[in-house]
Structure formats: C-alpha cells, structure tokens
ROGURO-645989 format. One record per residue (C-alpha): x, y, z; residue in three letters. Coordinates in steps of 0.02 Angstrom, whole numbers, plus 50000, padded with zeros to 5 digits. Example, Ala and Ser with C-alpha at 12.3 -4.5 7.8 and 13.67 -1.06 7.14 Angstrom:
BEGIN
506154977550390ALA 506844994750357SER 
REM end
This chain:
BEGIN
500005000050000MET 501465011750031GLN 502145009649854LEU 500535011949757ASP 499785029349732THR 498025021949745ARG 498405012849909PHE 498114995449839ARG 498824980149927ARG 499924967549838LEU 498424956049818GLY 497414970449742ASP 498804973749618LEU 498884955349569ALA 497004954049551ALA 496804970949466GLY 495534977149593THR 495184995049643LEU 495065003349812VAL 493405012249825ILE 493005025349956TYR 491195028350002ARG 490485043750084ASP 489745041350255LYS 487945036050259THR 486865051550269PRO 486225054550443SER 484395055550483ALA 483575072050444SER 483805085450576SER 482395095750502PHE 480935098850617SER 479475110650595TYR 478035114550712GLN 476685112750578ILE 476345097050479SER 475185097350329ALA 474885084450193PRO 475595089150023PRO 474525087049867PRO 474325068749825GLU 474825071549644TRP 476615076649688LEU 477895064849613SER 479225056349717ARG 480545068249645ASN 479495083449690GLU 479265077049868ARG 481135074049881GLN 481495091749818ALA 480315098849951ILE 481195089050088VAL 482915094450025GLU 482335112550021PHE 481725111350201ALA 483315102850262GLU 484415116050180ARG 483335130750230SER 484275133650393LYS 485795138250288HIS 484825150250175LEU 484325168150205SER 482485172050224THR 482505180850055GLU 483305165849968ARG 482055153950048GLN 480615164549982MET 481405165649810GLU 481555146749799LEU 479825143749870ALA 479055155449742LEU 479755144249604LEU 478545131049669LEU 477085142849694SER 476125134049554HIS 475945119149673MET 475305129249820ILE 473465133249843ASP 473185152049837GLU 471955150449981GLN 473325144050098SER 473485153050264GLU 475365150150261LEU 476655158850154ASP 477535147950022PRO 479045144450133VAL 477965139050279GLN 476895128450164THR 478395119150094LEU 479135116450267LYS 477475109850333SER 477385097850185TRP 479175092250219ALA 478735089050401GLN 477265078250345TRP 478335068750218ILE 479725065450344LEU 478725061550499ARG 476895060250457GLY 475435069250532GLN 475555061550705THR 477225069550752ASP 476695087650731ALA 475165098650740GLN 474115095150586SER 473385109250482THR 472535110050314SER 473475117350167VAL 
REM end
C-alpha cells in the first residue's frame, strides 16, 4: 500500500482490483417544523424529495433566498393557503418526513 499511489495492497495489484471510498451514510434528517400538513397527492416522488431537501437546507439560507426558491414552486401551492410559500413547503416536508402524528396538523 505504501508503494502504490492508489493505496492498493499487493493482492489488489495482482487481482487488478480497485480501492473504493464511500461517503458516510447520510444521517437522519435534523429538520423539524412545528406545523405538519399533507402535500398534494399528485406530487411525484422527485417533487417530494425536492421539498424535503429545500426544508433541510433552509437553515443555511437567508429568508430572502428561501422565499425566492419557494416562489418557484408557487404553482403547486393553493392560493387560499393561510401560510406563506416557505411555511407551506416546510409543513409539507414535516409531513413527508414524519407524518401527521408527530406535529400539529393543519390544512393546506
């Protein structure tokens, strides 16, 4: 391993194998929001994943940037919603991650 730039053992060199490094397994979501609301049923799996990723990253974003990103998804949000777009997306993410029983349930 000391002689090879890719840290392969002698057996790896003889067999022609590679050393592969994997990233750590992602930890459980640390996102938590006080309101949980069901997202529209017609959302695709990718759209639900994007909403969860937005919510998880929101703590690193300014309020203005959160609103800017949430407005890109405003076509999905009911105009009659009592919550602003950022709150709506976060409440949907809470529902997706933990379900309605872990947080106060509201209608969106």
